[in-house]
C-alpha positions as CSV (number, residue, x, y, z in Angstrom):
1,M,5.0,211.8,-20.5
2,S,8.6,211.4,-21.6
3,K,10.7,214.5,-22.3
4,L,11.6,215.5,-25.8
5,I,15.2,214.6,-26.7
6,I,16.6,216.5,-29.7
7,K,18.3,214.0,-31.9
8,N,21.2,214.9,-34.2
9,E,20.5,212.6,-37.0
10,S,21.6,213.0,-40.6
11,E,18.6,211.1,-41.9
12,K,17.1,212.7,-45.0
13,I,13.3,212.7,-45.0
14,S,10.9,213.6,-47.7
15,S,9.1,216.8,-47.0
16,I,6.3,219.2,-47.9
17,N,7.1,223.0,-48.2
18,R,4.7,225.1,-46.3
19,T,5.0,228.6,-44.8
20,I,4.1,229.0,-41.1
21,R,4.2,231.9,-38.7
22,I,5.9,231.3,-35.4
23,K,5.7,233.7,-32.4
24,P,9.1,235.5,-31.7
25,D,9.7,233.8,-28.3
26,C,9.1,230.3,-29.8
27,F,11.3,231.2,-32.7
28,E,14.1,232.2,-30.4
29,K,13.8,228.9,-28.3
30,L,13.8,226.9,-31.5
31,M,16.9,228.7,-32.9
32,E,18.7,228.2,-29.5
33,L,18.0,224.5,-29.6
34,S,19.2,224.3,-33.2
35,E,22.5,226.1,-32.4
36,K,23.0,224.0,-29.2
37,H,22.6,220.7,-30.9
38,G,24.2,221.6,-34.3
39,I,21.2,220.7,-36.3
40,S,19.1,222.7,-38.7
41,F,16.1,224.8,-37.5
42,N,13.9,222.7,-39.7
43,K,14.9,219.5,-38.0
44,V,14.2,220.9,-34.5
45,V,10.8,222.0,-35.6
46,N,10.0,218.7,-37.1
47,Q,11.0,216.8,-34.1
48,C,9.0,219.1,-31.8
49,I,5.9,218.6,-34.0
50,E,6.4,214.8,-34.1
51,Y,6.7,214.7,-30.3
52,A,3.7,216.9,-29.8
53,L,1.6,214.8,-32.2
54,D,2.8,211.5,-30.6
55,N,1.9,212.7,-27.1
56,L,-1.3,214.5,-28.0
57,E,-4.2,213.5,-25.7
58,E,-7.5,213.5,-27.5
């Protein structure tokens, strides 16, 4: 499986608002990635979700 590469794209995507709960340790890691790559927390979360879904073994 390939590694997740965080992309700093300014692409605007349509979205759906939904509230989720994130464990504190996961939140901290996501915030660190967001700050490190200079992109929004939301974009990091979406990239992680897309990567997980694309690499899901069923």
